[in-house]
N, C-alpha and C positions, 0 to 999 in steps of 0.2 A: 234787673236781677235775673240771672239765668235759672230756669226751672231745673229741678233735679230729675235726672234720667230715671225711668221706672222700668225695671225688668219684670217680665211676665212670661206666662206660657199658656197656650191654648191648644186646641186639637183641630186638625184638619178633618174633613168630612169622613175620611176612612179611619179616623182615630189616631193618626200619627201626631206626636207632640211637636209643636212649633214654638221655639224659644225666641223671644223678641226683646227689644229695648225701645221704649217710647220716650220721646223727649217732648213734653208739652210746650205749647207756645201761647202767647197772648190770645185772648178771644178774637176770633175773626181772621187769624192768620191762616195761610194756606197749609195744606197737609201734603207731605211727600213720603212715599214708601220707597225704600231702597233695597235692591236685590244684588247680592254679592256674586263673585266669580267662583269657578270650579275649585273645590278642595280648600277654599278659605272660609271665612265666616263674616259676620256682620261688622267686625272691626275694620273691614276694608274701607268703610265710609266714615270712620271716626273723625278725620280732619274736616270733612265736608259738613257733617252734622254739627260739629262744634262751631264752625263758622256761621252756620245758619241759625244758631240759638237766638231766640227772641224774634226772628223773622219768619219762622215756619215751625209747625208742629211736625215732627218726623218720627218714623218708625223704621228700624233696621231689624233684621231677623236672620236666623240661620235656616237655610233651605233644608228640606228633608234630606237625610243622609249626610248632613254637615253639622259641625259645631255641637251645640248643646240640644239640637232638635233630635227627633227620633230617627232611627237608622233602619228603616224597613228594607227588606230585600226588593230588588227590582222585579220586572223592568220599570223604568221611569220614562215619563214623557214631559216635554216642555208644557203641554197643556195641563197636565197634572200639577206641575209646579205653579202654573198660573192660577189654577183653582185654589191651591194652598194660600196664595196671596189674597184671593178673594175671601177665603174663610177667615184669614187674619183680620182683614178690614171689617168683616162682620163682627168679630169679637170686639174690636176697638170701637164699634159704632160709627165707623166712617162710611158714609154713603159713597164717597169717591175720593180720589187723590191724584196728584201728579205721581207718576211712577218713573223711577230711574234705575237702570240696570247696567252692570259692567260685565263684559265678556259673557259667560254663561248667564249671568243675571240680565244681560241685554236681550238674550234670546227669550228668557222668561218674561221680561217686560214687554217684548213684542207680542208674545202669545197672550199675555194678560190684556193688553190694549185691544187686540183683535177680538178676543173672546168676551171681554167685558167693556165695550166702548162707553157704555153709559156710566161707568165708574171711573173712567180715565179722563182727568181734567187736562192732562198734558203728559208728554213722555220725553225722556232723555235716554238715548241709547249710546253707551260709552264703550269703545274698544270692543266692538261686537260685529255680528254679521247676521244676515237672514239665512245663509247657507254656507257651509264650510267647503263645498265643492264636491265633484264626482267621486273623489277617492276618500271622502270623509269617513265612511264606515270603517274602512281598512286602517286609515291613519289613527283614528281614535281607539280602535281595537288593539293596535300595536302599542299605544301608550299604556293602555290598561294591562296588557300582557307583561310589559316591562315592570310595571308596579307589582304585579302578582309574583313574578319570578325573582325579581331583584330587590323588592321592597320600595316603599315610597321614598325613603331617604336617598335612594340611588338617583332619583329624578331631581333632587334639589339643585345641583349645579345648572342643569338645563332650565329649570323653572325660574330661578333667580335672574339669569341672564335674559330670559325671555320677557320677564316682567318689567325689568328696570335697566336703565342705562348704567354704564360702568361707574361714572362719577357719583351717581345717586347711591349705588350699592356701597361704595367705599365710604360715603359720608353718613350712612345710616346703618351701622352694624347691629345696633340693638333691634331695629325693625326687621332686619334680615333674620336675626335669631328668632324673633317672635313668629314671623311668618313660617319659618322652618318648623317650629313646634306645632303650629296650627296645621300645616300641610301634612306632616308625618303622623298626626293624631287621627287622621281619617281612617275609616274602615275600608279595607281593600275591596270588599264586595260592593259597597256603596259607591266607591270611586269607579269601579268597573261599570256599574249600572249607569252612572252619570256620564261617563265617557261614551257609552253606547247611545245614550239619549242624544248627546250632541252630534254624534256621527249620523244619526237618523234625521235630525232636525232640518226641516225645510220650510221656512216661513215666507218664502217669496210670494206665494199667492195671497197670503193674508196681509202682507205689509201695506198694500194700498188702502186697506180698510182701517188702518191705525188712525184714531182721531187726531186732529190738529188742535193746538200747536204741538209739534214734535221736532226734536233736534237730534242730530247725530254728531258725536265727538270722537276723535281718534288720535292716538299718538302718532307723530310723524314717523317714528322708528318702530312702530308696532309690527312685529314679525308674525304674530299669531293671527291677528285679523288686520291685515295691512290696509292703508288708506284706500286702496281701490275697492276693497270689500265694503268699507264704510261709505264710499261714494255711491256704490251700487245700492246699498240699503237706503241712502238718502233719496236717490232717484225713485226707488220703489215707494217709499213713504210719501214723497211728493210735497215736502214742506220746506224746501230750501236745501242748499248744498251742505255737505258734511264740513265740519270745522276740524282742521288738521292742526294739532298742537305741536309746535317745534320742540325738539329735544326731549321727547317723551316716548316711552315704549308702550307696554300693554296694560299697565295698571295706573292709568291717569289719576284716579281718585286718591292714590297714595303718593305718586310721584309729583303730581301737580294739582293738588286739591283746589287751589285758587281758581283755576280755569274752569273746573267743574262747578264751583259755586257761582262763578260769573255766568255760565251757561244756564244754570238753574234760575238765577235771578232774572235773566232775560226771558226765560220761559214763563216764569211767574208773572212778569209784567205783561206778557202777551195774553196769559189767561185772564188777568184782571181787565185788560183792555177789551177782550171778547165779552166778558161779563157786562161791562159798561155799555157796549154796543147792544147787547141783548136786552138790557133794561130799557133802552131808548128806542128799540125797534118797533 
């Protein structure tokens, strides 16, 4: 029997509200925390968490400045977002968890794993990067400026084609409509602050300190964080090559949730194996 999802709210250390959904699992099941991408919300992971029901206890949440969480003014940092996740785990009474992040959420997950290694049982980084490159500050500033001058709705055609392949978009019109509503409901100032955060983010030095097991997953047709960025991240983390998912663009958890579930299942098996080795060491 699948446990009922529980919605809740807690406060980060600076008082910002964090809205979350916890899906309990049977006693002794692993715990996974999921971090979503820029300008979307916790529903990014809905297909993944549904597939993991009964096999893991999960929490999804809206990052600060997003969804139903608080929308404070910036500036923001990935380290601040990482500490928000730590505060959420404190509220839940979770000493540690596997952390999974997509796109922006992957940057947050990297920062969390590096800042809180004792709380990281494993990590999955999906469609993300340790660094967006030398022109990142200007590139992200231009994205934010377009939103401020033309409105978030003006970015929807660009976003949808960046997120998903043509066939998937045509096959999922209701999902496209829902994501459009989520995206355009964002606060412009929060969006600008988050874009600036990603433009500044450089996690290359801390990536080698991410605890293992850790895995990197990327869509073959990802134009936002292409496979070469994922391969670079995987080399920095040093726990095996990146997995490239055929026929998928930038939001693999929605376009191909099964492959994310498979990657997490493999990761959980490795965590369990490491625990067994530790018990017999």
